[in-house]
C-alpha positions as CSV (number, residue, x, y, z in Angstrom):
1,M,20.7,5.2,-4.6
2,P,18.9,1.7,-6.6
3,F,15.8,0.2,-4.5
4,R,17.1,-3.7,-3.9
5,T,15.9,-4.2,-1.0
6,E,12.7,-5.4,0.7
7,L,9.7,-3.7,-0.2
8,H,7.8,-1.7,2.7
9,Y,4.9,-1.5,-0.2
10,F,4.3,-5.0,0.3
11,D,3.5,-6.8,3.8
12,N,6.1,-4.6,5.7
13,S,5.7,-7.1,9.2
14,V,10.0,-7.7,8.6
15,Y,11.3,-4.7,6.8
16,P,14.5,-3.7,7.8
17,S,15.4,-0.7,10.7
18,Y,16.2,2.6,8.9
19,S,20.0,3.0,8.3
20,I,22.1,4.7,5.8
21,G,22.7,2.6,2.8
22,K,19.0,1.2,3.1
23,S,16.7,1.7,0.1
24,R,14.7,4.8,-0.6
25,H,11.5,2.8,0.0
26,T,13.0,1.6,3.5
27,C,14.2,4.8,4.3
28,A,11.5,6.6,3.7
29,A,8.9,4.0,5.2
30,S,10.7,4.3,8.6
31,M,10.7,7.8,8.7
32,I,7.2,8.4,8.0
33,T,5.8,5.9,10.5
34,D,4.6,7.5,13.5
35,A,4.7,5.1,16.2
36,N,2.8,7.1,19.0
37,L,-0.6,7.3,16.6
38,T,-2.6,4.2,17.0
39,A,-5.9,4.6,14.9
40,S,-9.0,3.4,14.0
41,V,-10.4,2.9,10.4
42,A,-14.1,1.6,10.3
43,T,-14.6,-0.6,6.8
44,A,-16.9,1.9,5.8
45,Q,-14.6,4.1,5.1
46,L,-12.6,2.3,2.8
47,Q,-15.6,1.7,0.4
48,P,-15.5,5.1,-1.4
49,L,-11.7,4.2,-2.5
50,F,-13.0,1.1,-4.3
51,P,-15.4,-0.3,-6.5
52,P,-18.2,-2.5,-4.9
53,T,-16.9,-5.8,-6.2
54,V,-13.6,-4.7,-4.3
55,V,-14.4,-6.8,-0.4
56,L,-12.5,-4.7,2.1
57,R,-10.9,-5.0,5.7
58,S,-9.4,-3.4,8.3
59,A,-9.1,-3.7,12.2
60,P,-6.7,-2.7,14.7
61,I,-3.0,-5.0,15.1
62,R,-3.5,-7.5,17.6
63,D,-1.9,-10.5,17.8
64,H,-3.2,-13.2,16.0
65,F,-0.4,-15.4,15.2
66,A,-1.9,-18.2,16.9
67,S,-5.1,-18.1,14.0
68,L,-2.8,-18.3,11.6
69,A,-1.7,-21.5,9.3
70,E,1.6,-23.1,10.3
71,S,3.0,-22.1,6.9
72,E,2.2,-18.5,7.4
73,Q,3.8,-18.8,11.3
74,S,6.6,-19.6,10.0
75,C,7.0,-16.5,8.0
76,V,7.3,-14.3,11.1
77,T,8.7,-17.0,13.6
78,Q,11.9,-14.7,14.0
79,A,10.5,-12.1,14.0
80,V,9.6,-9.2,16.9
81,Q,6.3,-9.0,18.5
82,S,5.0,-5.9,16.8
83,R,6.2,-7.3,13.6
84,R,4.5,-11.2,14.0
85,A,1.1,-8.6,15.0
86,E,1.2,-6.8,12.2
87,F,1.8,-9.8,9.7
88,S,-0.8,-11.7,11.7
89,T,-3.7,-8.9,11.6
90,G,-3.1,-8.8,7.8
91,R,-3.9,-12.7,7.8
92,F,-6.5,-12.8,9.5
93,L,-8.2,-10.0,7.6
94,A,-7.6,-11.4,4.5
95,A,-8.7,-14.6,5.4
96,D,-11.9,-13.3,6.7
97,G,-12.5,-11.5,3.4
98,L,-11.7,-14.7,1.4
99,R,-14.2,-16.3,2.8
100,E,-16.4,-13.7,1.4
101,L,-15.3,-14.3,-1.8
102,G,-16.0,-18.4,-1.6
103,V,-12.4,-19.3,-0.9
104,G,-12.0,-21.4,1.8
105,A,-8.6,-21.7,3.5
106,F,-5.7,-21.0,2.0
107,P,-2.9,-19.5,3.8
108,L,-1.6,-16.5,2.3
109,E,2.4,-17.3,2.0
110,R,5.1,-14.4,1.2
111,G,6.9,-14.4,-1.9
112,S,10.5,-13.7,-2.7
113,H,9.9,-10.0,-2.6
114,N,7.7,-10.5,0.2
115,E,4.9,-9.8,-1.3
116,P,1.3,-11.6,-0.7
117,I,0.7,-14.7,-2.4
118,W,-2.9,-14.8,-3.3
119,P,-5.2,-17.7,-4.0
120,P,-5.6,-18.2,-7.8
121,G,-8.1,-16.1,-9.3
122,I,-7.9,-13.7,-6.5
123,V,-5.9,-9.8,-6.4
124,G,-5.8,-8.0,-3.3
125,S,-3.3,-6.1,-1.2
126,I,-2.4,-5.8,2.9
127,S,-1.3,-2.0,4.3
128,H,-0.6,-1.4,8.1
129,S,0.9,2.0,9.8
130,S,-0.2,4.1,12.8
131,G,-2.0,0.9,14.8
132,V,-4.2,0.0,12.1
133,C,-4.2,-2.9,9.6
134,V,-6.1,-2.8,6.1
135,V,-6.7,-5.2,3.3
136,A,-8.6,-5.4,-0.4
137,M,-8.9,-8.0,-2.8
138,A,-11.1,-8.9,-5.2
139,R,-11.8,-12.0,-8.1
140,T,-9.6,-11.1,-11.2
141,Q,-12.8,-11.5,-13.3
142,D,-13.5,-7.7,-11.8
143,M,-10.2,-6.0,-10.8
144,K,-7.0,-6.3,-12.8
145,F,-4.8,-4.7,-9.6
146,I,-5.4,-3.3,-6.3
147,G,-3.0,-1.6,-4.4
148,I,-3.8,-0.4,-0.9
149,D,-1.6,1.9,1.6
150,V,-2.4,3.6,4.7
151,E,0.1,5.8,6.7
152,S,0.3,8.3,9.5
153,S,-1.3,11.8,8.4
154,T,0.2,13.3,10.7
155,A,4.2,12.5,11.0
156,N,7.2,14.7,10.2
157,V,8.0,13.8,6.8
158,T,9.6,17.4,5.3
159,K,13.3,15.5,5.4
160,I,12.1,12.7,3.0
161,S,10.2,14.7,0.2
162,E,13.5,15.0,-1.9
163,L,13.4,11.2,-1.9
164,I,9.8,11.0,-2.6
165,L,8.7,13.8,-5.1
166,T,9.8,14.3,-8.6
167,P,10.4,17.9,-10.2
168,G,6.9,18.4,-11.0
169,E,5.8,17.5,-7.9
170,Y,7.5,20.1,-6.3
171,R,6.2,22.4,-8.8
172,Y,2.4,21.5,-7.7
173,E,3.3,22.7,-4.3
174,A,4.4,25.9,-5.4
175,M,1.4,26.3,-7.2
176,C,-1.2,24.9,-4.7
177,E,-1.7,27.1,-1.8
178,S,-3.7,24.7,-0.2
179,V,-1.3,22.1,-0.3
180,T,1.6,22.5,2.2
181,L,5.2,20.3,1.6
182,A,4.5,18.0,4.4
183,D,1.0,17.2,3.1
184,L,2.2,16.6,-0.5
185,T,5.1,14.3,0.4
186,R,2.8,12.4,2.9
187,I,0.0,12.2,0.0
188,T,2.9,10.9,-2.2
189,F,4.3,8.6,-0.5
190,C,1.4,6.5,0.2
191,A,-0.2,7.3,-3.4
192,K,2.9,5.6,-4.6
193,E,3.4,2.9,-2.0
194,A,-0.4,1.6,-3.2
195,I,0.5,1.9,-7.0
196,F,3.5,-0.1,-6.4
197,K,1.7,-2.6,-4.5
198,G,-0.9,-2.6,-7.4
199,V,1.0,-3.1,-10.2
200,F,4.4,-4.9,-9.2
201,P,2.5,-8.1,-10.4
202,L,2.5,-7.1,-14.1
203,V,5.6,-5.1,-14.0
204,A,7.7,-7.9,-12.4
205,R,10.3,-5.2,-10.8
206,F,11.1,-3.2,-8.0
207,V,10.2,0.5,-8.6
208,D,11.7,3.7,-7.3
209,F,9.5,6.6,-6.3
210,K,11.1,8.9,-8.6
211,E,10.1,6.4,-11.4
212,V,6.6,7.9,-10.9
213,A,5.1,11.1,-11.2
214,L,1.7,12.0,-10.0
215,E,-0.8,14.5,-10.9
216,I,-2.5,14.9,-7.8
217,D,-6.4,16.7,-7.4
218,A,-6.7,17.9,-3.8
219,D,-9.9,19.0,-4.5
220,T,-11.5,15.5,-5.3
221,Q,-8.9,13.1,-3.7
222,T,-7.6,11.5,-6.8
223,F,-4.8,11.0,-8.5
224,V,-2.9,9.9,-12.2
225,A,0.1,8.4,-12.4
226,R,2.9,8.6,-15.6
227,A,6.1,6.9,-15.8
228,G,8.1,8.8,-18.6
229,D,10.9,6.4,-19.0
230,D,9.4,3.1,-19.2
231,G,7.2,2.4,-21.6
232,H,5.4,-0.7,-20.0
233,L,5.3,0.6,-16.9
234,D,3.3,3.5,-18.3
235,Q,1.3,1.8,-19.9
236,V,0.4,-0.2,-17.3
237,L,0.1,3.4,-15.2
238,R,-2.1,4.7,-17.3
239,T,-5.3,2.2,-16.9
240,G,-5.3,2.3,-13.1
241,I,-7.3,5.0,-11.2
242,G,-6.0,6.4,-8.0
243,R,-7.8,7.5,-4.6
244,F,-6.8,9.0,-1.1
245,T,-8.7,10.3,2.0
246,I,-8.2,10.9,5.5
247,A,-9.5,8.9,8.3
248,D,-9.0,9.1,11.9
249,S,-5.3,10.7,11.6
250,V,-4.8,8.2,9.1
251,L,-4.3,8.9,5.5
252,I,-5.6,6.0,3.1
253,S,-4.8,5.4,-0.5
254,S,-5.9,3.1,-3.5
255,F,-4.6,2.4,-6.9
256,F,-6.7,-0.2,-9.3
257,C,-7.9,-1.4,-12.4
258,E,-11.1,-3.0,-13.1
259,A,-11.1,-6.0,-15.4
260,P,-12.4,-5.6,-18.9
261,H,-15.9,-7.2,-19.0
262,P,-16.9,-9.3,-22.3
263,G,-19.7,-6.9,-24.6
């Protein structure tokens, strides 16, 4: 089943409900979310996931619709209240982070694939799940790309393992006594979502879960990513650094590449 519908891995404020025939990302996203969990994540808990040049924000999801620019509001005028709250919290946090980066008022609109359109000279990523929203952003002089994702760390995900895991990732679970299939699925899902958000501006296409294979180190909470069938995607993935952590019942992953500095 090719991945051709809206992306969970961007700003998922208006992604479609789960149904047979939807994309793998949409199906998996709908099944992995634990709607009964409301988490809180302090910005300090995100800091080990990124270099210090990355500006981070986090907050519980609230309705900040009134604070949005008119062009931002138009993105979710027809959305249900919960989706509008997710979207507006992401924009509210992004605006605060952009001010720290010296960027004035800039409506963060959506691209054709629901990706946030960041100001010139800025890269960033937004994610929300389980009642919490996280945002990461930086100047392009410091970071080549950034991806972040947050998911429930307790959701029942065993039913979607076959959508997420490659054969090599299944073998990792078999060899590692401390990692259950549910743990592996959650980590892999979250990591790949962060990857897809980060690399999309560079590869400019949809990427299926099984196109990317991870090597996960549960002890150091890091991962590397490869794509054997797409040379360009694989080249981009090899430049990235992947990290993950668990904070207050949510799993958070990052995937980023620092920009080269002269000299």
